[in-house]
Every structure is written in C-alpha cells, then in structure tokens.
N, C-alpha and C positions, 0 to 999 in steps of 0.2 A: 497350046496357045501362049503367045509371048506378049510381053508388055508393049502397048502401042507406041509407035515411034514418037508421037507428039509429046509423050511424057519423058522421053530419054533425058533431056537437059535437067529435069527435076531430080533424076536419080543418078546423075553423074557424081564424080568425086567432089568434095567440098573445095579442093584447090582450084576448081574451075571458077570459083567466085573471086571477085576483086578483093584484095586485102587478106585472103586466107591462105597461109602457107601450111606446109606439112605439120609444123609444131602446133599451130592454132587448131588445125583440123583434129589433131590428136586430143587436144584439150576439150574441144567441142563435143567429142564422143561422150564425155562425162555428163553432158546435158541430154544425152540420148540423140544427139544430132550427128548423122553420118552422111546426109545428102542434102542438097538445096531444099528438097521437099520438107525435111524436118525443121529447117529454119523457118519456113513458112508456117508450120504448125506450132512454133514456139512463139506465142503471142506476147507482146509487152504487158507487164502486169501493173505498171503505173506510168505517170508522165510528168514532165516538167514544163511549166509555162515559160517559154523564152521569148514572148512577144516583146518587141522593142519598146522601151519607155523613155520618157524625156529625162528623168532624173532618179537617183537613188534616194533623194530627199523625201521624207514622209513615208517611206516603205516600212512595213513591219519586219524588223530584222530579228534573227537571221532569215534571209530568203534568197532564192535564186533570181537574179535580175539581169536584164540585157539593156545596155545603154551605149550611146555614142559619146566618146570622150576625146578631149584634146590632151595629148601626152605632154607632161611637163618634165621636171628634172628627175634623173636617175640617181639613187643613192645606193652604191654597192655595199655589200655586207662588210661590217667592221672586222668580224672574226670568221674563221672557217665554219661553214655550216650555218651561219647566221642568215638573217633575212635580207634579201635584195628588194628595195622599195622603189616604186615609181609613182610620182605625184601625178594625178590626172584630174581633169575638170569636166563635169557634164554640164547641161544647160543651166543648172541652178546651184550646184555645190561642188566641192572638191573632195576626193578621197584617195586612198592608196591602193595600188596593186602590189601584192606581196608574193615574192618567189623565194622558197627555201632552196639552197644549193643553186641559185640562179647564176647563169653564166653571162657576163656583161656583153661579150661579143654577140651572142645569140639574141639577147633581149634588145641590144642596140639596133639589131637588124629588124626584128619583128615590131618593136615599138619605138621607132626613132623619135627623139624629142621634137616637138612642134608638129607631129603628124596627127591626123584624126583617125581613130579606129573605133570599131564596135567590139565591146567586150561583153562576155556573158559568163556568169559564175555565181558562187555563193557569197553574198555580202553580209558581213557581220560587224558588230561593234567590239573593239578590243582596246582596253585602256582609254576609252573616250574617243578613239579614232575609228572612223568608218573604213573598213578595208575589204578588198576582194582577194582572197588567197588562191593562187593558181587558177586563173580564169580557164574555163573549159573551152571557150572559143575566143579567138582574137582574129578579126578579119578587117579588111579595108571596107570603107563605106560601099564601094561598088559591089563587094561580095556578100553583102548582108543577107541576101536570099539563101546563102548556104547554111545559115543557122535556122533550124526548123522552129517555127513559132511555138509549136507544142512538141516537145521531144519525147518520143516513146522510151520507156525504161524497160530493159529486157532482163530476164533471169540470167545470172552469170555463173561461171565456175572459174576456178583458178586458171590464170593465163588467158582469159577471154575478157576484153573490156567492153564497155558500152559502145565505144566508137566502132570496134570490130563488129559487134552484133548489128549495129545500125547499118554499117556499110554492107555487110553480108546480106542483111534482109532486103536492102534496096536492090542489090544485085539479083537476089533470088526472085524478087517481084518482077524483075525484067524478063525472067524466063517463063512467066505464066502463059500457058497457051490458051486460046479461046476454046473452051470445051462445050460439048452439047449439054443440054439441061436434063438432069436425071430426076429432079423433083416433079411431082405431079403438078401440072399447070394450075389447077384450081387451088392447091395448097399454096403455091408460090404467089398467086395473085392475092389470095386472102391474107397471107402473112406480110405482103409487100416487101419480100426479101430481094436484095440485089442478086445478080448472077454470081457464080463462084469467084471469078477473077476479081470482080468489083468488091465483093465482100472481103476477100483476102487483102486487097490493096487498102481498103478502108480500115481494116483491123490493124494494119501496120502503120497507118498514117493518121492516128487520132488527132482531132483538133481541140478536144476538151476532155475532162475526166469522164463525162457521160459516155464517150465513145469506148471507154475501157470497161464499161459495165457489162456483165454477162448477158444483160437483157437488151443490149444494143442490137439493132437489126442485123448488122454484119456478123457479130459474134453468134447470135442465135442461129443464123443461117449455117455458119460453119459447124456449130455444135450438131445441128440437125444432119449435116452431111456425114459426120462421124457416126451418129446413131443409125442413120440410114444404111451406111456400109455394113455396120455390125448386124443390123436386122436382116439385111439382104443375105448376109452369110448364113445366119441362123435359118432363114426361110429356104435357102438353097439346101442346107443340111436336111431340113424337114422334108423338102420336096424329094430329095434323093432317098430319104427313109420311106416316104410315101410310095416310092416306086417299088419298095420291097413288097412283093405280094403277100397278102395275109390270108387267113381262112375266114370265111363268113361264118360267124357263130350266132345263130338266131335262136333266142330262147322262146319258149311258148308260155312262160310265166307260171307253169303249174307248181314248181317247187317254191318259187318266190311267194306265191299266194299262201302255201302251207305255213311258211315261216311268219308271214305277216299275221295270219290268223292266230298263231301261237303266242305272238308278242303281247305284252301288257300295254305297250304304248304305241302311238302312231308315229311314223317317221316324220321328221321336220320337212318343210318345203325344200330346204337346201339339200337334204339327203335325197329326196325324190328326184330333184333336178339332176344331181350328180349321177344317180343310178340310170336315169334316162340317157344322159350324155354318153355314159360308158357303154350302155347297151347299143346305142346307135353306132358308136365307133366299132363295136365288136361285129356288128352286122355288115360292115363294109368289107370289100375284098382287099383292103390294104391294111397293113399292120398298125394297130393302135399304139400310140406313144403318148400317154396322158399322165398328167401329174394331178394327184388328189391332195389338195392342201386343206388342212382343217385345223382349227384351233384346238387347244387342250379340251378334251371332253365334248367334241362336236359330233362324235359318233362315226368316225371313219371306218371302224371295224365292221359295222353293220353294212355300210355301203360296199366295202370290199367283199363281204360274204355274198351279198346279192349279185355282185359281178361274177363271183366264182360260180354261183348257181346258174347264171346264163350259160357259162361254158358247159356245165353238166347237163342242162336241159338240151343243149345243142348236140349232146352225145359225146362230149369230150371230158377232159380233166382240167383241174386248176391247181396252181401251187402258190403258197403264200410264204414269202421269205422274211425272216426276222434277223436282226443283227446279232442277237445273243440267244443262248439256250433258255434263259429265264423268260424272255419275251415270247419265244416260240411256244413254250409250255403254257404261257398265259393266253396266247391266241387260241391254243387248243382248248383250254378250259372255257374261255369265253364263247367259242364257236360250237363246242360239243352239243349243248342243248338245242341250238338252232339247227345243227346238222340232223339231230335226232328227229326234230319236228318235221324236217323235210324228207327224212328217210334217205339221206345220202351218207356214204362212208367217208369218214374223216380220219386221217392218220397223221402221226408226227414222225419225222426222221431227223435225228441230230447225230453228232459225233459219238454219242453214247451208245447208239445201237450197234451191237456187235454180234458176230456169229450167226447162230440159227435164226434168232429173232430178226436180224437185219436181212438175211437172205429171204425170209418169208415175206417181209415187207416189200423188198425189191421185186419179188415174183408177182405179188398182188398188184403192184404198181404197173408192171410191164403188161399184165393181163387185163388191166383196166378195172380191176375189182376195187381199187381205192379211187374214189372220185376226186377228193380234195386232199392235197398233202400240205402240211404245215412244216416248215423246217428252217434250219440254219444253213450256212453255206455248204453244209454236208450234201445238199441236193445237187451241187455242182460236180460231185465226184463221177469219174468216168463210167462206173458200173450202174449208174442210176438211169433207168430208161422208163419213159412214160408210154402208155399205149397210144394216147392222143392228147398231147398237151395243148390246150387252147389259150389259157390265160396265165400269165406269171405276174404276181403282185409282189413288189419289192417295198419293204417297209423302211422308212428313214433313208432317203436318197443319199445323204452325205456319208453314210457308212459303207455304201456300195459304190464302187467306181463304175464308169460306163462299161468297162471291160466285162465285169461280172454280169451287167445287164445283158450284154450280147451273148455271154456264155449260156445264160439262162435261156435266152431265145433259141440257142442251138438245140436245147433239149426238145423243143417243139419247133421245127424249122421256121414256122411262121406264126408263133404264138403272139398274141397281143400282150403288150406290157403296160402295167399300171404302176406308177410309183406313188407311194404315200409318204407325206411328211407332216409331222405334227408341229413344225416350226412355221409360224405365220411369217411369210416373206413379204417385205414391203413391195408394193407393186412394181416400182422401178427395178428392183433387184430381180423379181420374178421374170420381168420382161428381158432383162439382160442375161440372166443365167439359164432360164428355161424357155427362151423364146422359140426354140425348135419344138417344144411340146405344147399340147393343148392342156389348158388348166381348168380343173373344176375346183370350186372353193366352197367349203362348208363354213358358213359364217353365222349359223344359228346354233344355240344350245338346245339339246333335247329338253322337253318339259320335265319338271320335277328335279332339275339340277338346282341344288341350293347354292346361293352365292357364298363365296369364301370371304370371311372377314380377315382383312390384312392389317396388321398393326406394326408400328416401328418401336423397338425397345433397345435401349443402350445396353452394352455388355455389362455395365455396372449393376444391372438388375437381374443378373443370372439366377440368384437364389429364388426370386419370385417366380421366374420361369420354371425352375425345377419343382417348386411347390404346385404350380399349375398342372404340370405333367402328372404329379402324384394324384391330384384330384381327378383328373381325366381318366387315369388308369383305374382308379377306384370304381369309376362308372363302367368299367369293362371296355373302354376305348383304347386305341393305340396311337403312337406318335412316331414321327420321323425326326431325327436330329441330324442336319447336314453340316459337316465340318467345313471350315474355310478352305479354299483352294490356295495352296502355297505354291507360287510360281517356280521357286528354285528347283525343287525336285520332288519326285513321287515319294521318296523316302521321308521327306519332311511332312508331306500330306499324311503319311502313314502315322507318324508320331502324333500329329495333331489329333487324328481320329482315335488313336489308342489312348491318349491322355484323357480325352473327353469321355471315352467309353469307361475308363477306370473311375473317373470322378462321378459319373452318373450311376455306375454300379454301386459305388460306395453310398451314394445318396438314396438310391431307390431300391437297393437290395439285389442279392445274387440272382442270376437266372432270369431276371425280367428285362435285361438289356442285351441286345444283339449288336454285332458289328459287321459291316461289309465295307471293304475298300479294294482299290484297284490291284493291290499287290497279292491278294489272296488267290490260291488256286481255284479254278472255276468250280470244282465240286464243293469246296468249303463255302464259297460265296452262295451257290445255289442252296446249300443246306441252311445257311443263315437266313436267306430270303424265304425259304419254305417254312422255317419255324415262325417267322414273322407273319407270313400269309396265313398260317394255321392258327395264329393267335397265341402261340406258346410264349413269345416274347412281347412285351408291351411297348418297348422303345427300340427303334432301330437306329444306331449311329452309323452314318454312312458318308463316304466322299460322294462325288456326284454320279457314281455308277447307277444311282436309282433314277436319274432324271427322265429317262424315256419309257413311257408306257407301263410302268409297274402299277398293278391294280390291287389295292387292299381297301375295300369299301369301309372297313371298320376303323381305318386310321383317320383321325379328325384333326390332328395338330401337326403342323410342319414348322419346325424351328430351323431357321437358316442363320448360322453363326457367321459374323463378319460379312453380312449380305452385300455391303458396299464393294466387296472385291469381285463380285460376280457380274456377268453381263446381264442386261435386262431380259433378253430372250431366255436365258438359262434360269433366271429366278422365276420367270413366268411358267416355264416347264416344270420346275420343282414344285411350285405352288399347286400345279395341276394334279399332283399325286394325292392331294386330299380333296374332300368334297365329292367323293365318288359314291358315297352311300346316302342314306336318308338323313343322317344327323348333321347338324350345323358344324362347319369346320372353320379352323382358324390357321392363318399363316403368320408366324412371328418373324419379322426381319430384324435380327439383332445386329446392331452396328457399333463400331468403336467410335466414341466421340473424340474430337470434334469431327463432324462430317464436312467434306468439301462441298462447295455450292453444287457442283455437278452431281456428287454422290447423293446429296439431299434430293435434288430434282428427280434423279432416277428412281429412288425409293418411293418418292411421293407419287410418281406416275403409277407405280404398282399398287399403291394404296387406293388410288382413285378409280382404277379401271381393271376389269378382267378381260378386256378386248385385246387379244393377242396381236391383232393387226395394228391397233393404235400404239401398242407398246413397241412393236417392231419399227413403226415409223419414227417414234421418238428416239429409239435406239440409233436408228440410221442418222437422224439429224444431229444427235449428240456425238456420235463416234465416227461418222463417215463410213462409207461402205467397205473400205479396205479392212478396218478392224473387225467389222461385223462378221465377216466370213473368212478372214485371212485370205486376202485377194490372191496371193501366190498360187494356192492350190484350188481355188474355187471355180476357176473357169470364167470369172467375171472380167471383162476386158478393162484395160486401163485406157481411159480416153485422155487426149491432150487438151481438148477444148470443152467438150461436153462434161457436164457435172451431173452425176446420177441423182443427187438429192434435188437439185434445182430444175432438172430437165425431164422429170418423170412424164409430164404430159407430152413433151416432144417425142419421148421414146415410144409412147403408145401410138402416136400418129405415124412415126417412122415404121413401126411394126406393121400397121395395117397397110401403109403405102407399099412397103416392100412385098408383102404377101400378095397384094392386088396386082402389082407390076408383074410378078412371076406367074400369077394365074392367067393374066392376059397375054404374056409373052415369055413362056417357060424357057426359051433358048436365048432370050435377050438379043433378038435380031433387029427389032424396030429401031428407029433413030434414038428413042428414049432408052431402049434396052442397051444399045451400043454405048450411050452415055453412062449408063449404070455400070457397064463393064469397066469403063475408064475410071469411074469412082472407086470400084473395088481395087484396081491396080494402084490408084493414087493413095488409097488408105492401107496399102500393104496387105490386102486380104487375098493373097495369092492362092491360098488353099481353096477359097470359095470359087475361084474361077474354074478350078478343076471339076467342081460339082455341077457346072452349068450343063444341063442335059444336052446331048448331041442329037437333037431330033427326037 
C-alpha cells in the first residue's frame, strides 16, 4: 500500500514552497520540518496585533503599532554605523523611523520624501523622542492588505526568519487537499469542530490571542486528529495481536475456592473485578494481553496467583517472572502458603540453579509435575520447556522489553500474557503507552492496612532521626535508610551509601546496620537483604535498589535522605516498603533546606495522600510526561499539537472512537475507513498501514 496521490504535494521537498531554497530547507530540518506537511503541524505560538491605527499618540510604549504616515526629511548618519533617521507624521503626531547601517539610495526609493506609506514595527521612547526602529513592514497605502491584521509568530531556528515561516506556511496551506472525514459524525457535531482543512487554515491565520489557545476549536480538532491517528495505530496493533490465536483456559474454580477458604481476609471489590476480567480473557480463544495496574499494597500478587490457578484448573501451567532474584524469592515465599492450601506444586528457577538440581526441575517442568513456576529471566533459556504453558505473568513492565514478552510467549505458543506494574500511571500516559493492552486497575487497599504517617524533616535534625531509630529498634522493629541519588555516577552513589552506613554503624553499634547498593555482586546483595528479612540487622542502608516489591512486615520506618532529589513516583514506591505489617509505620522525608517551591509542593503532596494515582497525576502536571518516563525509550509518542496533560479526555475519546471504527470496519474500506487511512499517512503512521488486515 502506498501513500495516496492526493497527499503527494504535502510530502514533497520543502524547496517546492515559495521562498524556501536549499539552505533554508536545511535550516528548517532543525525544527523537525522536512516537508510542507511538517510546516502545517508547526503552529504559531503567539501573535502580534498589526491592526491599522490612526496614531502612535497615547499608545502604551514600547509596543508594536501599524500607522499611515506622511514621509518627511531624511537625515543620513553622521558617522559610519550611526543611525539614519527619517521624520514622519501620522494623523496626530510626528515621530522618527530609525535605520542602523541604512543606505540612502535604498531608503530614498522605499520612503521618498512627501510620499504616504503604511509602516508597522516596534515603537519606543528613546531620549524623549518617539521612534520606530527598523519597521518590519513598509508598504504603499494600496498594499495595506498585505500586512496581516494579526500576525502569527512561529517557532524559529538559526537561519529561518518569521517572514520565511509566514510565507512558507501560506504556501503549504495552498496545498491542503479536501480530505474525507475520519472523525465519528456524532463526535464532530457535538464538539462543533471544523473540518481538517478549515481547522488547519484557521490555526495558521489567528485573528486574536484566543485563537492561539490550546482550547480553541481549530487547535482542539487538530490535537484530536493526532491522538486519533496514534490510537488507531495502537488499535491496529491490538487487532493484529488479537488475531494471534490463543488457548481457551477455562477454570472450574475449585483451586481458587480452596485458597479463599484458607485466607484470613476477603478480597477487595477491585481484586475480584480484576480476577473476573482476567478469567474472561483467558476463556477466549484469542491471546490475552492485559496490564494489571495496582498501587503500592493493593494486592496484585493475590490477583496474579488466582489467574495462575485458572491456568492450572484448565489443565495447564503458569509462570510468573520477576526482574530480580530477590523479588522472585519473595514471590515464592508469599505464594507458597497459598499454593499449599490449593494443593498445587510451586517451584522457583533462577540463575543460581545448577547441575543436578536444575536438571531435576527442568524434567519436572517438561513433564507437567510443576504447576506454577516463579523465576527470573532464567526461564527464557533455551533448555526450559513447559508441558503446557497457559499463562505468563510479567512483573514490572518497564524492566522487561516487548522482546522478552514475546520470547516468553514462545515457551507456550499461545500463552496468555498478563503484565503487572506497581507504578500507578496517570490515565493519559496509560492510554498513550499501553493503548494496545486492556487494563485492570486495583484502586482499593485491602482491609487492615494501616495508613503510613509521612513527615518532612530537614537534614539539620539528623541526630533526632538517629535517636528515633534507636528507640524503634529497642522495640524490636526495623528501619530502612535510603541514600540520596547522586546523578553524576554510581560510584558517587556508592560513597554516599558507604559514608551513611559507617556513621549509622558508629551511632547504633556494630552488626545492627546492613548495606545494599547497586555496585555489589548479586550474591552479597541477596545475603544483606536476607539478613534484614530475617531480622538479624535492624537498619538497612540502601540506594534505590529496594524500591520495588521488597517485603519486610517488621520494618516500620523509612528514612529517605535528600528526598527532594527523587521523583514523586519513586518516593511513593519507597514509602510503600513500610506499613506492610500490623504496626503503625512512618516515612521521614529528609530534605536539605532551603527547599525550592516545586520541591516543597512535591513533598507536601506525599505528606497529604497515599493515593498513587493522585501522586502520579501531580507528578505529570509538575514535570511533564517527557521527564516522567524518559520519553526516548518509553514508547510514548511525541505529539506536535496534542498535549498529554491537557488533552487526557480527548485521548480517551480518541481511543474508543478508534477501537469502534476498527470493530465496524476492520479493513478500513468504507468512506470513513478510507479517510482514516489518509489520516494515518498524513500523520506518518506508515507502520500502522501495514497492520490493516487484508480481509
């Protein structure tokens, strides 16, 4: 399938536009502009009022003004590089036009004495004299129409002027074809949006500041077009994934009932809802591709285990992958009692398994004697075979690439995939990043979870904090102490952690303080964690290696040093390491005074709420989506007009619109389907076009 001919002019070289030569075209590439289409998607970011007025008298100076003047005497510069001045009069007053390096032959031609001209430029007061320096426009009265009453101002780069951008954008607007409508007619009518060409023209010819607002009808429509193209691409990816046949895994509930009977608590409504959604997906004959998103402590592991039991009830096996050995062992410990109550065989496989033991596990797995396997990426190795893998659960999406997800799928040709993440993702990002997946959200805390008290303490009160730790340890409780992240290098992180470790050891005594950091060999790290989990050490000094999933119910204090240097989501994750047992827990955010206004606001949000979704939304508003997930590697698109923070609601509408369009017209053959194809080409979503099913 190739680009429709109607769009050819928009994708031609920039030199096809009036006023754009090879050099300018080269410079425009720095703005990400390589074709007329890109100029159209580079909207003006502000505007200048150039409406003709009677006089400069009474205007608030400095300001840009447009007036009709009678040209008076010319005063050439006295010295080289001095100012060339021309006396002019408008309807009420006189002022000067000033040109530096002005050439008298040129100025005599453009502004002959005694003529009437319209001039437009910045007027200011200098030494008591009103002057307009280097007018931007000088035209005869007949040509006054060539000065826009409200002139759009474009983003620029070296070697590209406003005049060039203005001229190029007018030329590009002239190439706009009349395209079919890809937006749902009801949505279009309800929003009162103009058609695409009209919206584009209006966005480039604003008549007031209001037209430049992101909320103007034209701009909202164009933002929606971008989001719609993106969501169509995700929906096409999802549809092609949906065509991957899956296994129907229908559970009879017997094992799940045993587990529920053995539990001391009832599942939350959110957990039950998620379990139902997953079970329904697994019962379909297409492959499940679902994201389970839950806040810290919302009980994802229980939901995951119930899903694994559906696979076992259906006669198959399940695997649960964790990014690190520590987490894999922790999943094993947490799930072992549940597995025993259900009477299913649960095993672990990590890089540590060697020789005879490893061979025995692999044989049991291949024979189907192991029902559920917990492991690290060691389960990807070529010699690992399952008898009948039905469900693969991947913990913490961002640690696993899509490639590994697919490799895991190969172990069971049509295994269902469930991805779990403990990072609450703001809705707009979830839609942009995981739009091809179905999402289940756990937004309730299981009963009996004690709220965590969060306090802000300045680093000047370090000694009080150490005294507090001493008292808590005397009661037999444990503490985490997280060292600041030093951007420069991991080596510096290491010194920070080692220094703190030495100082706390000196204050609290030998043997009660442990240390974990990123530079340690895995075995040492695991050993230090194991000692802390067993209660042999009372304080664990750590860099952020502990943020995800570590579970020590006896730890009730979390100290985060230089908390202002961490991201909100990370602080929220770290805080979630305490408050896992029955005792009241505290998180101390230590900051270095004075705090910036933004730093203060971030830490206060944490003090006020434990709702990870609210925290993530605040983080998004404060930092922008680029910082939040490092846009480069996150798979989140960069939009030219749409704004993910501002247009979350639009993104949700675009998603349901795109999915509905494909459900009604999977091959995009109807007139609206054809228009949607043009939209995909227009938005450079060429990969998506290849996914359109061919019947």
